[in-house]
A tleap script that builds the chain and sets N, CA, C and O, in Angstrom:
source leaprc.protein.ff14SB
mol = sequence {
  NMET MET SER PRO MET SER LEU PRO LEU ALA
  LEU LEU GLU ARG THR LEU PRO ALA SER ARG
  ASP LEU ASP ASP VAL ARG PRO ALA ILE ASP
  GLU ALA GLU PHE ALA ALA PHE TYR GLU ARG
  THR ALA ARG PRO LEU TRP ALA TYR LEU ALA
  ARG VAL THR ALA ASP ARG GLU LEU ALA ASP
  ASP LEU LEU GLN GLU ALA TYR TYR ARG TYR
  VAL ARG ALA GLY ALA ARG HIE GLU SER GLU
  THR HIE ARG ARG ARG SER LEU PHE GLN ILE
  ALA THR ASN LEU ALA ARG ASP ALA ALA ARG
  ARG PRO ALA ARG ARG ASN CPRO
}
set mol.1.N position { 51.395 -66.250 33.632 }
set mol.1.CA position { 51.747 -64.950 33.114 }
set mol.1.C position { 50.669 -63.969 33.536 }
set mol.1.O position { 49.488 -64.315 33.566 }
set mol.2.N position { 51.072 -62.744 33.863 }
set mol.2.CA position { 50.119 -61.721 34.273 }
set mol.2.C position { 49.270 -61.309 33.084 }
set mol.2.O position { 49.644 -61.522 31.930 }
set mol.3.N position { 48.135 -60.722 33.378 }
set mol.3.CA position { 47.305 -60.242 32.289 }
set mol.3.C position { 48.030 -59.104 31.573 }
set mol.3.O position { 48.792 -58.365 32.197 }
set mol.4.N position { 47.800 -58.960 30.278 }
set mol.4.CA position { 48.530 -57.948 29.510 }
set mol.4.C position { 48.376 -56.532 30.043 }
set mol.4.O position { 49.308 -55.735 29.935 }
set mol.5.N position { 47.239 -56.202 30.609 }
set mol.5.CA position { 47.047 -54.831 31.056 }
set mol.5.C position { 47.610 -54.592 32.453 }
set mol.5.O position { 47.945 -53.452 32.776 }
set mol.6.N position { 47.727 -55.603 33.283 }
set mol.6.CA position { 48.235 -55.374 34.629 }
set mol.6.C position { 49.749 -55.290 34.662 }
set mol.6.O position { 50.301 -54.632 35.545 }
set mol.7.N position { 50.429 -55.923 33.745 }
set mol.7.CA position { 51.886 -55.888 33.740 }
set mol.7.C position { 52.434 -54.496 33.476 }
set mol.7.O position { 53.322 -54.067 34.213 }
set mol.8.N position { 51.964 -53.758 32.469 }
set mol.8.CA position { 52.531 -52.432 32.239 }
set mol.8.C position { 52.418 -51.512 33.450 }
set mol.8.O position { 53.394 -50.849 33.803 }
set mol.9.N position { 51.272 -51.455 34.085 }
set mol.9.CA position { 51.094 -50.595 35.244 }
set mol.9.C position { 51.990 -51.047 36.386 }
set mol.9.O position { 52.609 -50.216 37.051 }
set mol.10.N position { 52.067 -52.348 36.622 }
set mol.10.CA position { 52.899 -52.869 37.705 }
set mol.10.C position { 54.365 -52.534 37.468 }
set mol.10.O position { 55.072 -52.182 38.412 }
set mol.11.N position { 54.832 -52.635 36.240 }
set mol.11.CA position { 56.223 -52.321 35.945 }
set mol.11.C position { 56.517 -50.846 36.138 }
set mol.11.O position { 57.544 -50.487 36.713 }
set mol.12.N position { 55.636 -50.000 35.669 }
set mol.12.CA position { 55.866 -48.571 35.820 }
set mol.12.C position { 55.861 -48.170 37.287 }
set mol.12.O position { 56.651 -47.317 37.689 }
set mol.13.N position { 54.993 -48.762 38.091 }
set mol.13.CA position { 54.948 -48.451 39.510 }
set mol.13.C position { 56.213 -48.906 40.228 }
set mol.13.O position { 56.693 -48.220 41.130 }
set mol.14.N position { 56.760 -50.063 39.834 }
set mol.14.CA position { 57.967 -50.583 40.483 }
set mol.14.C position { 59.195 -49.741 40.177 }
set mol.14.O position { 60.155 -49.770 40.948 }
set mol.15.N position { 59.200 -48.997 39.089 }
set mol.15.CA position { 60.381 -48.241 38.703 }
set mol.15.C position { 60.389 -46.822 39.247 }
set mol.15.O position { 61.423 -46.156 39.196 }
set mol.16.N position { 59.263 -46.341 39.767 }
set mol.16.CA position { 59.227 -44.993 40.316 }
set mol.16.C position { 59.904 -44.970 41.682 }
set mol.16.O position { 59.806 -45.943 42.430 }
set mol.17.N position { 60.582 -43.888 42.022 }
set mol.17.CA position { 61.238 -43.801 43.322 }
set mol.17.C position { 60.223 -43.757 44.444 }
set mol.17.O position { 59.059 -43.413 44.233 }
set mol.18.N position { 60.669 -44.107 45.632 }
set mol.18.CA position { 59.778 -44.174 46.784 }
set mol.18.C position { 59.438 -42.795 47.327 }
set mol.18.O position { 58.472 -42.663 48.080 }
set mol.19.N position { 60.186 -41.778 46.980 }
set mol.19.CA position { 59.938 -40.440 47.523 }
set mol.19.C position { 58.607 -39.895 47.007 }
set mol.19.O position { 58.091 -40.324 45.976 }
set mol.20.N position { 58.081 -38.949 47.749 }
set mol.20.CA position { 56.808 -38.350 47.363 }
set mol.20.C position { 56.991 -37.240 46.338 }
set mol.20.O position { 56.012 -36.798 45.737 }
set mol.21.N position { 58.205 -36.784 46.124 }
set mol.21.CA position { 58.462 -35.715 45.171 }
set mol.21.C position { 58.633 -36.307 43.780 }
set mol.21.O position { 59.750 -36.573 43.338 }
set mol.22.N position { 57.514 -36.511 43.100 }
set mol.22.CA position { 57.540 -37.151 41.791 }
set mol.22.C position { 57.583 -36.134 40.655 }
set mol.22.O position { 57.521 -36.507 39.484 }
set mol.23.N position { 57.691 -34.830 41.003 }
set mol.23.CA position { 57.756 -33.820 39.956 }
set mol.23.C position { 59.021 -33.947 39.123 }
set mol.23.O position { 59.026 -33.601 37.942 }
set mol.24.N position { 60.093 -34.442 39.733 }
set mol.24.CA position { 61.362 -34.589 39.024 }
set mol.24.C position { 61.416 -35.849 38.173 }
set mol.24.O position { 62.326 -36.009 37.360 }
set mol.25.N position { 60.450 -36.744 38.354 }
set mol.25.CA position { 60.460 -38.018 37.637 }
set mol.25.C position { 59.699 -37.866 36.326 }
set mol.25.O position { 58.509 -37.551 36.319 }
set mol.26.N position { 60.385 -38.090 35.237 }
set mol.26.CA position { 59.750 -38.059 33.926 }
set mol.26.C position { 60.116 -39.348 33.211 }
set mol.26.O position { 61.198 -39.448 32.633 }
set mol.27.N position { 59.233 -40.331 33.243 }
set mol.27.CA position { 59.556 -41.605 32.600 }
set mol.27.C position { 59.815 -41.420 31.106 }
set mol.27.O position { 59.240 -40.537 30.470 }
set mol.28.N position { 60.676 -42.254 30.564 }
set mol.28.CA position { 61.007 -42.190 29.142 }
set mol.28.C position { 59.814 -42.573 28.280 }
set mol.28.O position { 59.736 -42.187 27.114 }
set mol.29.N position { 58.889 -43.327 28.850 }
set mol.29.CA position { 57.715 -43.782 28.099 }
set mol.29.C position { 56.513 -43.684 29.039 }
set mol.29.O position { 56.584 -44.117 30.189 }
set mol.30.N position { 55.418 -43.120 28.552 }
set mol.30.CA position { 54.253 -42.998 29.424 }
set mol.30.C position { 53.490 -44.318 29.466 }
set mol.30.O position { 53.747 -45.228 28.678 }
set mol.31.N position { 52.557 -44.402 30.392 }
set mol.31.CA position { 51.850 -45.659 30.637 }
set mol.31.C position { 51.076 -46.155 29.418 }
set mol.31.O position { 51.132 -47.342 29.096 }
set mol.32.N position { 50.366 -45.280 28.746 }
set mol.32.CA position { 49.567 -45.682 27.580 }
set mol.32.C position { 50.471 -46.155 26.443 }
set mol.32.O position { 50.182 -47.151 25.778 }
set mol.33.N position { 51.553 -45.438 26.232 }
set mol.33.CA position { 52.497 -45.821 25.176 }
set mol.33.C position { 53.152 -47.168 25.495 }
set mol.33.O position { 53.325 -48.010 24.615 }
set mol.34.N position { 53.512 -47.355 26.770 }
set mol.34.CA position { 54.105 -48.626 27.165 }
set mol.34.C position { 53.109 -49.778 27.025 }
set mol.34.O position { 53.472 -50.859 26.563 }
set mol.35.N position { 51.863 -49.550 27.419 }
set mol.35.CA position { 50.840 -50.596 27.300 }
set mol.35.C position { 50.657 -51.010 25.840 }
set mol.35.O position { 50.527 -52.197 25.541 }
set mol.36.N position { 50.646 -50.041 24.940 }
set mol.36.CA position { 50.516 -50.346 23.512 }
set mol.36.C position { 51.740 -51.101 23.002 }
set mol.36.O position { 51.615 -52.051 22.230 }
set mol.37.N position { 52.926 -50.671 23.441 }
set mol.37.CA position { 54.169 -51.347 23.052 }
set mol.37.C position { 54.171 -52.786 23.571 }
set mol.37.O position { 54.563 -53.711 22.860 }
set mol.38.N position { 53.730 -52.964 24.817 }
set mol.38.CA position { 53.650 -54.298 25.410 }
set mol.38.C position { 52.702 -55.191 24.610 }
set mol.38.O position { 53.023 -56.345 24.327 }
set mol.39.N position { 51.552 -54.663 24.251 }
set mol.39.CA position { 50.571 -55.440 23.476 }
set mol.39.C position { 51.148 -55.888 22.136 }
set mol.39.O position { 50.874 -56.999 21.683 }
set mol.40.N position { 51.933 -55.044 21.510 }
set mol.40.CA position { 52.517 -55.372 20.203 }
set mol.40.C position { 53.688 -56.345 20.306 }
set mol.40.O position { 53.950 -57.091 19.362 }
set mol.41.N position { 54.393 -56.352 21.431 }
set mol.41.CA position { 55.646 -57.109 21.496 }
set mol.41.C position { 55.649 -58.301 22.444 }
set mol.41.O position { 56.536 -59.148 22.335 }
set mol.42.N position { 54.712 -58.403 23.355 }
set mol.42.CA position { 54.767 -59.457 24.377 }
set mol.42.C position { 54.692 -60.859 23.773 }
set mol.42.O position { 55.481 -61.729 24.141 }
set mol.43.N position { 53.768 -61.085 22.867 }
set mol.43.CA position { 53.614 -62.420 22.284 }
set mol.43.C position { 54.847 -62.847 21.481 }
set mol.43.O position { 55.346 -63.953 21.685 }
set mol.44.N position { 55.353 -61.997 20.567 }
set mol.44.CA position { 56.554 -62.422 19.834 }
set mol.44.C position { 57.775 -62.586 20.736 }
set mol.44.O position { 58.605 -63.468 20.512 }
set mol.45.N position { 57.880 -61.737 21.753 }
set mol.45.CA position { 59.019 -61.867 22.664 }
set mol.45.C position { 58.922 -63.153 23.463 }
set mol.45.O position { 59.922 -63.849 23.639 }
set mol.46.N position { 57.717 -63.483 23.953 }
set mol.46.CA position { 57.558 -64.722 24.702 }
set mol.46.C position { 57.869 -65.928 23.809 }
set mol.46.O position { 58.543 -66.862 24.244 }
set mol.47.N position { 57.388 -65.912 22.579 }
set mol.47.CA position { 57.657 -67.024 21.653 }
set mol.47.C position { 59.159 -67.173 21.422 }
set mol.47.O position { 59.678 -68.289 21.389 }
set mol.48.N position { 59.842 -66.067 21.264 }
set mol.48.CA position { 61.295 -66.093 21.089 }
set mol.48.C position { 61.971 -66.706 22.321 }
set mol.48.O position { 62.830 -67.578 22.193 }
set mol.49.N position { 61.584 -66.250 23.497 }
set mol.49.CA position { 62.193 -66.758 24.727 }
set mol.49.C position { 61.881 -68.235 24.944 }
set mol.49.O position { 62.745 -68.993 25.384 }
set mol.50.N position { 60.661 -68.644 24.641 }
set mol.50.CA position { 60.295 -70.057 24.782 }
set mol.50.C position { 61.105 -70.921 23.826 }
set mol.50.O position { 61.516 -72.023 24.190 }
set mol.51.N position { 61.336 -70.448 22.629 }
set mol.51.CA position { 62.124 -71.187 21.647 }
set mol.51.C position { 63.595 -71.261 22.064 }
set mol.51.O position { 64.217 -72.319 21.968 }
set mol.52.N position { 64.141 -70.150 22.520 }
set mol.52.CA position { 65.560 -70.092 22.881 }
set mol.52.C position { 65.852 -70.907 24.140 }
set mol.52.O position { 66.873 -71.590 24.217 }
set mol.53.N position { 64.961 -70.837 25.120 }
set mol.53.CA position { 65.213 -71.518 26.392 }
set mol.53.C position { 64.644 -72.933 26.438 }
set mol.53.O position { 65.058 -73.738 27.273 }
set mol.54.N position { 63.708 -73.241 25.557 }
set mol.54.CA position { 63.017 -74.542 25.554 }
set mol.54.C position { 62.323 -74.800 26.895 }
set mol.54.O position { 62.207 -75.945 27.330 }
set mol.55.N position { 61.867 -73.732 27.540 }
set mol.55.CA position { 61.210 -73.852 28.842 }
set mol.55.C position { 60.159 -72.744 28.944 }
set mol.55.O position { 60.499 -71.565 29.048 }
set mol.56.N position { 58.893 -73.128 28.913 }
set mol.56.CA position { 57.802 -72.153 28.911 }
set mol.56.C position { 57.740 -71.350 30.211 }
set mol.56.O position { 57.482 -70.147 30.184 }
set mol.57.N position { 57.973 -72.005 31.340 }
set mol.57.CA position { 57.940 -71.293 32.619 }
set mol.57.C position { 59.084 -70.298 32.729 }
set mol.57.O position { 58.898 -69.182 33.215 }
set mol.58.N position { 60.256 -70.697 32.281 }
set mol.58.CA position { 61.390 -69.784 32.281 }
set mol.58.C position { 61.120 -68.623 31.332 }
set mol.58.O position { 61.485 -67.486 31.630 }
set mol.59.N position { 60.492 -68.892 30.203 }
set mol.59.CA position { 60.141 -67.830 29.258 }
set mol.59.C position { 59.204 -66.817 29.911 }
set mol.59.O position { 59.348 -65.615 29.688 }
set mol.60.N position { 58.249 -67.280 30.712 }
set mol.60.CA position { 57.352 -66.375 31.442 }
set mol.60.C position { 58.154 -65.455 32.358 }
set mol.60.O position { 57.953 -64.240 32.368 }
set mol.61.N position { 59.064 -66.047 33.126 }
set mol.61.CA position { 59.880 -65.262 34.060 }
set mol.61.C position { 60.773 -64.267 33.328 }
set mol.61.O position { 60.881 -63.107 33.726 }
set mol.62.N position { 61.402 -64.724 32.272 }
set mol.62.CA position { 62.301 -63.850 31.527 }
set mol.62.C position { 61.545 -62.733 30.821 }
set mol.62.O position { 62.069 -61.628 30.676 }
set mol.63.N position { 60.329 -63.006 30.384 }
set mol.63.CA position { 59.501 -61.980 29.749 }
set mol.63.C position { 59.260 -60.833 30.721 }
set mol.63.O position { 59.456 -59.668 30.375 }
set mol.64.N position { 58.840 -61.160 31.922 }
set mol.64.CA position { 58.587 -60.122 32.914 }
set mol.64.C position { 59.855 -59.362 33.260 }
set mol.64.O position { 59.842 -58.135 33.366 }
set mol.65.N position { 60.950 -60.090 33.435 }
set mol.65.CA position { 62.215 -59.452 33.769 }
set mol.65.C position { 62.703 -58.545 32.632 }
set mol.65.O position { 63.256 -57.475 32.887 }
set mol.66.N position { 62.502 -58.966 31.398 }
set mol.66.CA position { 62.932 -58.159 30.247 }
set mol.66.C position { 62.178 -56.832 30.210 }
set mol.66.O position { 62.787 -55.783 30.000 }
set mol.67.N position { 60.869 -56.866 30.410 }
set mol.67.CA position { 60.104 -55.617 30.404 }
set mol.67.C position { 60.473 -54.748 31.603 }
set mol.67.O position { 60.553 -53.525 31.486 }
set mol.68.N position { 60.693 -55.370 32.734 }
set mol.68.CA position { 61.100 -54.607 33.919 }
set mol.68.C position { 62.415 -53.885 33.648 }
set mol.68.O position { 62.536 -52.694 33.935 }
set mol.69.N position { 63.384 -54.578 33.107 }
set mol.69.CA position { 64.685 -53.954 32.830 }
set mol.69.C position { 64.587 -52.912 31.719 }
set mol.69.O position { 65.289 -51.902 31.742 }
set mol.70.N position { 63.729 -53.162 30.769 }
set mol.70.CA position { 63.513 -52.196 29.683 }
set mol.70.C position { 63.000 -50.872 30.248 }
set mol.70.O position { 63.522 -49.804 29.927 }
set mol.71.N position { 61.975 -50.955 31.089 }
set mol.71.CA position { 61.403 -49.742 31.678 }
set mol.71.C position { 62.407 -49.108 32.634 }
set mol.71.O position { 62.570 -47.888 32.650 }
set mol.72.N position { 63.063 -49.918 33.411 }
set mol.72.CA position { 64.025 -49.427 34.400 }
set mol.72.C position { 65.175 -48.674 33.735 }
set mol.72.O position { 65.685 -47.702 34.294 }
set mol.73.N position { 65.583 -49.113 32.557 }
set mol.73.CA position { 66.680 -48.460 31.847 }
set mol.73.C position { 66.326 -47.019 31.502 }
set mol.73.O position { 67.196 -46.149 31.492 }
set mol.74.N position { 65.064 -46.767 31.222 }
set mol.74.CA position { 64.610 -45.405 30.958 }
set mol.74.C position { 65.183 -44.781 29.701 }
set mol.74.O position { 65.218 -43.557 29.578 }
set mol.75.N position { 65.626 -45.593 28.782 }
set mol.75.CA position { 66.213 -45.058 27.547 }
set mol.75.C position { 65.139 -44.452 26.660 }
set mol.75.O position { 64.001 -44.919 26.625 }
set mol.76.N position { 65.512 -43.434 25.968 }
set mol.76.CA position { 64.607 -42.807 24.997 }
set mol.76.C position { 64.957 -43.363 23.625 }
set mol.76.O position { 66.120 -43.358 23.220 }
set mol.77.N position { 63.950 -43.838 22.918 }
set mol.77.CA position { 64.175 -44.467 21.621 }
set mol.77.C position { 63.560 -43.636 20.520 }
set mol.77.O position { 62.487 -43.055 20.686 }
set mol.78.N position { 64.246 -43.584 19.400 }
set mol.78.CA position { 63.791 -42.742 18.299 }
set mol.78.C position { 62.727 -43.399 17.436 }
set mol.78.O position { 62.005 -42.708 16.717 }
set mol.79.N position { 62.618 -44.727 17.495 }
set mol.79.CA position { 61.635 -45.394 16.644 }
set mol.79.C position { 61.172 -46.698 17.289 }
set mol.79.O position { 61.768 -47.188 18.248 }
set mol.80.N position { 60.097 -47.238 16.738 }
set mol.80.CA position { 59.576 -48.529 17.197 }
set mol.80.C position { 60.615 -49.633 16.995 }
set mol.80.O position { 60.760 -50.511 17.845 }
set mol.81.N position { 61.324 -49.591 15.896 }
set mol.81.CA position { 62.353 -50.596 15.614 }
set mol.81.C position { 63.455 -50.547 16.668 }
set mol.81.O position { 63.926 -51.588 17.127 }
set mol.82.N position { 63.857 -49.367 17.042 }
set mol.82.CA position { 64.891 -49.211 18.062 }
set mol.82.C position { 64.410 -49.750 19.406 }
set mol.82.O position { 65.166 -50.405 20.123 }
set mol.83.N position { 63.150 -49.472 19.746 }
set mol.83.CA position { 62.571 -50.001 20.997 }
set mol.83.C position { 62.586 -51.531 20.999 }
set mol.83.O position { 63.000 -52.159 21.973 }
set mol.84.N position { 62.123 -52.123 19.883 }
set mol.84.CA position { 62.065 -53.589 19.797 }
set mol.84.C position { 63.456 -54.205 19.898 }
set mol.84.O position { 63.647 -55.207 20.587 }
set mol.85.N position { 64.421 -53.607 19.211 }
set mol.85.CA position { 65.787 -54.131 19.265 }
set mol.85.C position { 66.327 -54.086 20.680 }
set mol.85.O position { 66.954 -55.038 21.145 }
set mol.86.N position { 66.084 -52.990 21.356 }
set mol.86.CA position { 66.545 -52.847 22.733 }
set mol.86.C position { 65.905 -53.912 23.629 }
set mol.86.O position { 66.592 -54.563 24.416 }
set mol.87.N position { 64.605 -54.082 23.505 }
set mol.87.CA position { 63.889 -55.076 24.301 }
set mol.87.C position { 64.388 -56.488 24.011 }
set mol.87.O position { 64.635 -57.254 24.943 }
set mol.88.N position { 64.538 -56.843 22.749 }
set mol.88.CA position { 64.987 -58.188 22.399 }
set mol.88.C position { 66.441 -58.413 22.815 }
set mol.88.O position { 66.819 -59.541 23.132 }
set mol.89.N position { 67.264 -57.359 22.820 }
set mol.89.CA position { 68.634 -57.513 23.288 }
set mol.89.C position { 68.658 -57.800 24.783 }
set mol.89.O position { 69.430 -58.641 25.243 }
set mol.90.N position { 67.825 -57.110 25.533 }
set mol.90.CA position { 67.712 -57.382 26.967 }
set mol.90.C position { 67.272 -58.819 27.184 }
set mol.90.O position { 67.842 -59.524 28.016 }
set mol.91.N position { 66.261 -59.258 26.442 }
set mol.91.CA position { 65.748 -60.628 26.578 }
set mol.91.C position { 66.817 -61.655 26.207 }
set mol.91.O position { 66.945 -62.683 26.871 }
set mol.92.N position { 67.571 -61.386 25.164 }
set mol.92.CA position { 68.644 -62.293 24.750 }
set mol.92.C position { 69.685 -62.412 25.846 }
set mol.92.O position { 70.137 -63.515 26.151 }
set mol.93.N position { 70.070 -61.302 26.437 }
set mol.93.CA position { 71.052 -61.335 27.521 }
set mol.93.C position { 70.524 -62.107 28.728 }
set mol.93.O position { 71.267 -62.857 29.361 }
set mol.94.N position { 69.255 -61.927 29.043 }
set mol.94.CA position { 68.660 -62.672 30.151 }
set mol.94.C position { 68.649 -64.168 29.863 }
set mol.94.O position { 68.941 -64.971 30.750 }
set mol.95.N position { 68.319 -64.548 28.640 }
set mol.95.CA position { 68.304 -65.971 28.272 }
set mol.95.C position { 69.712 -66.555 28.349 }
set mol.95.O position { 69.889 -67.683 28.809 }
set mol.96.N position { 70.707 -65.803 27.906 }
set mol.96.CA position { 72.097 -66.282 28.001 }
set mol.96.C position { 72.523 -66.445 29.447 }
set mol.96.O position { 73.170 -67.430 29.802 }
set mol.97.N position { 72.160 -65.477 30.283 }
set mol.97.CA position { 72.486 -65.580 31.701 }
set mol.97.C position { 71.816 -66.799 32.333 }
set mol.97.O position { 72.428 -67.500 33.139 }
set mol.98.N position { 70.568 -67.046 31.970 }
set mol.98.CA position { 69.838 -68.194 32.512 }
set mol.98.C position { 70.490 -69.503 32.078 }
set mol.98.O position { 70.528 -70.462 32.850 }
set mol.99.N position { 71.000 -69.549 30.857 }
set mol.99.CA position { 71.651 -70.765 30.361 }
set mol.99.C position { 72.967 -71.026 31.086 }
set mol.99.O position { 73.381 -72.178 31.216 }
set mol.100.N position { 73.621 -69.985 31.554 }
set mol.100.CA position { 74.896 -70.140 32.260 }
set mol.100.C position { 74.705 -70.637 33.680 }
set mol.100.O position { 75.596 -71.277 34.238 }
set mol.101.N position { 73.557 -70.353 34.267 }
set mol.101.CA position { 73.298 -70.781 35.643 }
set mol.101.C position { 73.136 -72.286 35.709 }
set mol.101.O position { 72.547 -72.893 34.815 }
set mol.102.N position { 73.655 -72.884 36.757 }
set mol.102.CA position { 73.437 -74.333 36.888 }
set mol.102.C position { 71.956 -74.629 37.133 }
set mol.102.O position { 71.253 -73.876 37.807 }
set mol.103.N position { 71.515 -75.729 36.576 }
set mol.103.CA position { 70.097 -76.110 36.718 }
set mol.103.C position { 69.805 -76.441 38.179 }
set mol.103.O position { 70.615 -77.068 38.862 }
set mol.104.N position { 68.642 -76.012 38.641 }
set mol.104.CA position { 68.217 -76.357 39.997 }
set mol.104.C position { 67.703 -77.781 40.002 }
set mol.104.O position { 66.971 -78.199 39.105 }
set mol.105.N position { 68.083 -78.490 40.989 }
set mol.105.CA position { 67.633 -79.884 41.096 }
set mol.105.C position { 66.767 -80.065 42.317 }
set mol.105.O position { 67.121 -79.625 43.411 }
set mol.106.N position { 65.650 -80.703 42.137 }
set mol.106.CA position { 64.763 -80.995 43.261 }
set mol.106.C position { 65.239 -82.266 43.941 }
set mol.106.O position { 65.545 -83.246 43.262 }
set mol.107.N position { 65.308 -82.272 45.267 }
set mol.107.CA position { 65.761 -83.492 45.978 }
set mol.107.C position { 64.755 -84.606 45.895 }
set mol.107.O position { 64.984 -85.688 46.436 }
savepdb mol mol.pdb
quit
C-alpha cells in the first residue's frame, strides 16, 4: 500500500486533464481536505474491504481504486457523512465486481 501522504497527491494529479489550461479546472475537494479525509477513512475502508473480500492484497487494490473513483467523480458533498457513504458505496461496488470476476489461476 502506498504511504498515506503520497496517495492523495497521486490521485489528484491523475484526475487533472492533460491540457495546460487548468484555470477551468476546479476540483470538488482540495488537496489538503482530501488528505485529511483520506487519513480519517483509509484504515476503516481497508478493514471493510479486507473483511468483505477475505483477501488483503485485493483490499489494497480496491482501496486505491475506490479513492481514485471517488476523486474522479468530482461530486460535491454537503457533509462528512455524505462523503463517507459515497466512498463506501464505491468500495462496495468494486468488491461486488471483483467477486463476479472469475478467479485468476496460476499455471
